[in-house]
C-alpha positions in Angstrom: 227.9 184.5 161.5 229.8 181.5 160.1 231.1 180.7 164.1 227.1 181.0 164.3 226.7 178.5 161.1 229.1 176.2 162.5 227.7 176.3 165.4 223.7 175.2 163.9 226.4 172.3 162.0 227.6 170.7 164.9 224.0 171.0 167.0 222.4 169.4 163.7 224.7 166.2 163.7 224.4 165.6 167.4 220.8 165.5 166.8 220.8 163.6 163.7 222.6 161.1 165.6 220.5 160.8 167.9 217.3 160.8 165.9 219.1 158.0 163.5 219.1 155.4 166.9 216.7 152.9 167.2 216.1 150.0 169.7 218.7 147.7 168.7 220.1 149.1 165.9 223.5 147.6 165.9 226.3 150.5 165.8 230.5 150.5 166.0 232.5 152.9 168.4 235.2 153.7 169.3 235.7 153.5 173.0 237.1 157.0 174.5 237.0 156.6 178.4 236.8 154.0 180.8 235.9 154.2 184.7 234.7 152.1 187.4 231.0 151.2 186.5 231.3 152.6 182.4 232.8 152.4 179.0 232.3 155.7 177.2 231.1 155.1 173.9 232.3 158.1 170.8 229.5 158.3 169.3 230.1 161.7 166.2 229.3 165.4 166.8 230.6 165.5 170.6 228.0 162.7 171.5 228.6 159.8 173.6 226.3 157.0 175.2 227.8 154.6 177.9 227.8 151.1 178.0 228.2 149.0 181.8 232.0 148.1 182.1 230.4 144.4 183.7 230.0 143.5 180.3 233.1 143.1 179.0 234.9 141.5 182.0 236.5 138.4 181.7 236.5 135.6 184.8 238.9 137.5 186.9 237.0 140.7 187.1 239.4 142.6 184.4 239.1 144.6 181.6 238.2 143.5 178.0 239.0 146.7 176.0 240.6 149.5 176.5 240.5 152.8 175.4 241.0 153.5 171.1 239.8 149.8 170.7 236.1 149.8 168.6 233.3 147.9 169.9 230.1 146.6 168.6 227.0 147.4 170.7 223.1 147.6 171.3 221.3 151.1 171.5 218.9 150.2 174.3 217.2 153.1 175.9 217.9 157.2 176.9 218.1 157.2 180.6 218.4 161.2 182.6 219.9 162.0 178.9 222.3 159.4 178.4 222.1 156.7 175.9 222.6 153.6 177.5 223.9 150.8 174.8 224.4 146.9 175.3 226.6 144.4 174.3 224.0 142.1 175.5 221.0 142.0 177.8 221.5 140.5 181.3 221.6 140.9 184.8 218.6 141.5 187.1 217.3 144.2 184.9 216.6 142.5 182.5 213.0 141.6 182.8 212.5 145.6 182.1 214.0 145.1 178.6 212.6 141.1 177.8 210.1 142.3 174.5 212.0 145.5 174.1 215.1 142.4 173.2 212.5 140.6 171.2 211.5 143.3 169.3 214.9 144.9 168.3 216.7 141.5 168.5 219.0 142.5 171.2 221.1 139.8 172.7 220.5 138.3 176.1 222.4 137.1 178.1 221.4 133.5 179.9 222.1 130.2 182.0 220.8 126.5 180.7 219.4 125.1 184.3 218.4 121.5 182.7 217.4 119.4 180.1 213.8 119.3 179.4 211.2 117.2 176.9 212.5 119.1 173.4 214.8 121.4 174.5 216.4 123.1 177.4 215.8 126.1 180.7 217.0 128.2 180.0 217.4 131.2 183.2 217.3 134.4 181.8 217.8 137.5 184.3 216.6 137.5 188.0 213.4 135.2 187.3 212.4 134.7 183.7 212.4 131.3 182.3 212.5 130.5 178.7 212.9 127.5 176.5 215.6 126.7 173.9 214.8 123.9 171.5 217.7 121.5 171.1 217.8 122.8 167.3 218.7 125.8 168.7 221.8 125.4 171.1 224.3 124.8 168.5 225.0 124.8 165.2 225.1 120.7 164.1 223.1 118.1 165.7 225.2 117.1 169.2 224.6 113.8 171.3 225.7 115.0 174.2 223.8 117.4 175.7 224.9 117.0 178.9 228.1 119.6 178.0 225.4 122.2 177.8 224.3 122.0 181.6 225.4 124.9 184.0 227.0 126.9 181.1 226.5 130.4 179.9 224.8 131.8 176.5 224.1 134.3 174.7 220.1 134.0 172.8 218.2 135.9 170.9 214.6 136.1 172.3 212.5 134.1 168.3 209.1 134.4 170.9 207.6 136.7 173.2 203.8 135.6 174.5 201.7 135.8 177.7 203.5 139.3 178.7 207.3 137.8 179.1 205.2 133.8 180.9 205.9 131.9 177.9 209.9 133.0 175.9 211.7 130.8 173.4 215.1 131.7 172.8 218.2 130.3 169.9 222.0 130.6 170.5 221.9 129.1 166.7 221.3 132.8 166.0 223.6 134.1 167.8 226.1 131.6 166.6 224.9 131.7 162.8 225.0 135.8 162.8 229.1 135.6 163.9 228.8 133.0 161.3 228.1 135.0 159.2 230.4 138.4 159.7 233.7 135.9 159.7 232.4 134.9 156.1 232.2 138.1 154.8 236.2 139.0 156.4 237.3 135.4 154.9 236.0 136.5 151.7 238.6 139.4 152.1 241.4 137.5 152.5 241.2 133.6 151.9 242.7 132.7 148.3 242.4 129.3 146.5 246.5 127.8 147.3 246.3 129.2 151.3 246.7 126.5 153.8 244.5 127.4 156.8 243.2 125.0 160.1 239.7 123.4 160.3 238.0 120.7 162.7 236.1 117.2 160.7 232.8 117.8 161.6 231.1 115.2 159.6 232.3 111.7 158.0 230.9 110.4 154.5 232.0 107.4 152.3 232.7 110.8 149.4 234.8 113.8 151.8 235.2 114.2 155.0 233.7 118.0 155.7 235.8 120.3 157.7 234.8 123.5 159.9 237.6 126.3 159.2 235.5 129.6 161.0 233.4 131.1 158.8 232.7 128.7 156.7 232.4 124.4 156.2 233.6 122.9 153.0 234.8 119.2 151.4 237.8 117.1 151.7 236.7 115.1 148.9 237.7 111.2 149.5 240.5 111.7 146.9 242.1 114.1 148.7 242.9 112.9 151.5 246.1 111.4 151.0 248.4 110.4 148.7 247.6 106.1 148.7 244.2 105.2 148.1 241.9 105.6 151.0 239.0 103.1 151.2 238.3 103.9 154.9 238.4 107.2 155.8 237.2 106.4 159.3 240.9 105.1 159.6 242.5 108.4 158.7 239.9 110.6 160.5 237.8 111.5 162.5 234.8 113.7 163.6 236.2 116.4 165.9 239.6 116.0 164.9 242.0 118.7 164.3 243.6 119.5 160.4 245.3 121.9 158.6 243.9 121.6 154.8 245.1 123.7 151.5 242.5 125.9 149.6 241.0 123.5 146.4 238.0 125.4 145.5 236.0 129.0 147.6 232.5 129.6 145.5 231.3 132.2 147.0 227.8 133.4 145.8 226.9 128.7 145.5 228.4 128.6 149.0 230.5 125.6 147.9 234.4 124.9 149.6 236.7 122.3 148.6 239.6 121.2 150.6 242.5 118.8 150.2 244.5 117.0 153.4 246.7 115.3 150.6 248.3 118.5 149.8 249.6 119.3 153.1 251.3 116.2 153.2 255.0 115.2 151.9 254.4 114.0 148.5 256.0 110.2 148.7 257.8 111.0 145.1 260.4 113.3 146.9 260.7 110.6 149.4 261.1 107.3 147.0 264.1 105.1 147.4 262.3 102.8 144.3 265.0 101.8 141.3 265.3 100.6 138.0 266.1 97.0 137.8 264.5 96.2 141.6 262.1 93.3 141.9 259.5 94.2 144.9 256.0 92.9 145.7 253.0 95.2 145.4 249.5 95.2 144.8 246.8 95.7 142.3 245.0 98.9 142.6 242.6 99.3 139.3 242.5 97.3 135.7 242.2 98.8 132.9 241.9 98.3 129.1 245.5 98.6 128.5 247.3 96.8 131.3 246.8 96.7 136.1 247.9 99.5 137.3 250.0 98.3 140.8 250.5 100.3 143.6 254.7 99.7 144.9 253.9 102.9 147.8 251.7 105.2 149.4 251.1 107.9 146.5 252.9 105.8 143.8 251.3 103.0 141.8 253.4 101.2 138.5 251.5 100.5 135.0 252.1 97.0 133.8 251.6 97.1 130.1 248.7 94.0 128.9 251.9 92.9 127.0 253.3 92.1 129.5 251.1 90.3 131.5 250.4 87.9 129.5 253.2 85.1 130.2 254.3 85.3 126.4 250.4 84.2 125.9 248.3 86.7 123.9 245.4 88.4 126.3 242.3 90.5 126.1 242.4 92.3 129.0 244.1 92.1 132.9 241.8 90.4 134.4 242.6 87.6 132.7 245.7 87.4 134.0 245.4 89.2 137.2 243.0 90.5 139.6 242.6 93.2 142.0 243.6 93.8 145.3 246.2 90.7 144.6 249.9 91.0 145.8 251.9 91.2 142.7 256.0 91.0 142.4 257.0 93.3 139.4 260.6 94.5 137.6 260.5 98.2 137.5 261.5 98.9 134.2 261.7 101.9 134.1 260.5 105.4 136.6 260.2 109.1 135.4 260.0 111.5 138.1 259.4 114.8 136.6 255.9 112.6 135.5 255.6 110.1 137.7 255.3 107.5 135.7 256.9 104.1 136.5 256.8 101.3 133.6 256.2 97.7 135.1 256.9 94.2 133.9 257.1 90.9 135.5 260.0 89.2 136.5 260.8 86.0 135.0 260.7 82.8 136.5 263.0 79.8 136.3 260.2 77.2 134.9 260.3 80.4 132.0 263.9 81.0 131.9 264.9 76.9 131.3 261.7 77.0 128.9 263.9 79.8 126.9 266.9 78.1 127.1 265.0 74.4 126.1 263.5 76.1 123.1 267.4 77.7 122.0 268.7 73.9 121.9 266.2 72.4 120.8 266.4 70.0 117.6 267.2 70.9 114.5 264.7 70.2 111.5 263.7 67.1 109.6 265.3 68.1 106.4 268.8 69.4 108.7 268.7 65.8 109.9 268.2 64.7 106.2 270.4 66.8 105.3 273.5 65.3 108.4 272.6 61.9 107.6 273.4 62.7 103.2 276.9 63.9 104.3 277.3 60.7 106.4 276.4 58.4 103.5 278.8 60.6 101.1 281.1 59.7 102.9 280.9 55.2 103.6 281.5 53.9 99.9 278.3 53.9 99.2 279.2 57.9 98.5 281.6 56.9 96.0 279.0 55.0 93.5 277.4 58.4 92.1 275.1 56.7 89.9 273.5 54.6 92.5 273.9 57.1 94.4 271.3 59.9 93.1 270.7 63.0 94.3 270.0 65.0 97.4 266.1 65.7 96.7 266.3 62.2 95.1 267.6 60.6 98.8 265.3 63.1 100.6 262.5 61.5 98.8 262.9 58.3 99.1 263.6 58.6 102.9 260.9 60.2 103.2 258.9 57.9 101.4 260.2 54.5 103.6 
């Protein structure tokens, strides 16, 4: 009895597998056998399916899979009690399955023949013609349409009318599905701080967008380089491959940010700037408390407002310097741990001479009167105390005269 129950369970399992397969249904199955023409896959319950080996050959005619591999396939139909699967519908038999491919969402294989008004003419199967709009050939707008002519791609049929005489296809939907699968895989592996490779897709005033395969995110202008970047085009160009660090991953809002700067050497690690030296920099920005001067890409120093007036009091740095100005400065202090540099304006020869002259200037008038009084005492008049009077009297008389 138990044997009979086991056999019934196996039979029901097998029937259940068959009943649940609908045309166009996508499944993942393991390859159990490869012959000269067919690839057989395990459907469970001692049931197998088959798909043409020609779908899984490279350009040299060699199989791209082996026994034990798992692949994604679409259930197509049942022929002579054999469940037939496909990775995409192609070849001469395609015409008979086009409507089924449309209803089931099964990819079809086609070759772009030529460019026509509004898009491309695509040949699918032996004789069927389809139309692919410009907007449906790629994920983003392209300027060179010639690159697609003569190429073979997978398409989804988005419209099937007049018994197949009017067919519209989309390669973009295939790409979107692939990206969605890649995105789900990336969610399991990506973390902030990791370094990944990507391709620059577009450049804006506020940053550059990079596609890392599955998701596209922004490199803000502040994260492009260690130095101040004013023209992104001077650093990056569309189509360029870059290595970036992941800054933020917002899967819910589909927003991602990256940093190119963090993959570049830190200029502070190789800086040869030294305290007490005089260097020439560029005034990068002005604040209420001083002026920041760029000494090297990614390295700025601060001149406090009190050191900008050449001895006179100023209300704002703009009264002494302007942004973009080349300026000679003296490095007073360097804090490498906090990445801070304190600067001042070097004293010119004129300012040094003025300071020296100030030190040796004439004494106040009262001191001059005292010297004159001492000289007077050394003369004969100094012996006649009555006529001499006090120092205050002498000073008063001198001032009155």
